C-alpha positions, 0 to 999 in steps of 0.5 A, spaced: 334 278 419 330 279 425 329 286 428 325 292 431 324 299 429 322 305 433 323 312 433 325 312 441 328 307 445 323 307 450 317 305 445 322 300 442 318 293 444 311 296 444 305 296 439 306 297 432 314 298 432 315 290 431 317 289 424 320 282 422 324 281 416 327 275 413 331 276 407 336 270 405 343 273 403 347 269 398 355 270 400 358 266 395 358 267 387 354 262 384 358 262 377 365 263 378 368 260 371 373 255 374 376 261 378 376 257 385 379 250 382 384 254 378 386 258 385 386 251 388 391 248 383 395 255 383 396 254 391 398 246 390 403 248 385 406 254 390 406 248 395 410 243 390 415 249 388 416 251 396 417 243 397 422 242 392 426 249 394 426 246 401 428 239 398 434 242 394 436 247 400 436 240 404 440 236 399 445 242 399 446 243 406 447 235 407 452 235 402 456 241 406 455 237 412 458 231 409 464 235 406 465 238 413 465 231 417 470 228 411 475 234 412 474 233 420 476 226 419 481 227 414 485 232 419 484 227 425 487 221 421 493 226 419 494 228 426 494 221 428 499 219 423 504 225 424 504 223 432 505 216 430 511 219 425 514 223 431 514 217 436 517 213 431 523 217 430 524 219 437 524 211 438 529 210 433 534 216 435 533 213 442 535 206 440 540 208 436 544 212 442 542 205 446 546 201 441 552 206 441 552 206 448 552 199 448 558 198 443 554 195 438 553 201 433 557 207 431 556 214 433 555 216 426 549 211 426 546 215 432 547 222 429 544 219 423 538 217 427 537 224 430 537 227 423 
């Protein structure tokens, strides 16, 4: 530390008021008995635990997303199949009535196609 000592502010930089002081100060303890190393190990362990937790949550959410996408695809496929079935049944009925009107088939078969 370097400094000046004075009773009054006006005589701060004059005469015998100049005092020089040099004292080294140690801010770190010299012997910590492995405390710093164990703190580092503890911090690393906490980091690894956090990474494992994040990884587990990511896998769980990823599995949920896969399930949701599968369900969406399954619903779309099911809807597409239902629409195809409706279209097929309508075509069957239409063709049965055309056959009846053309005299090729009976009314009973046309009515049966409606059900």
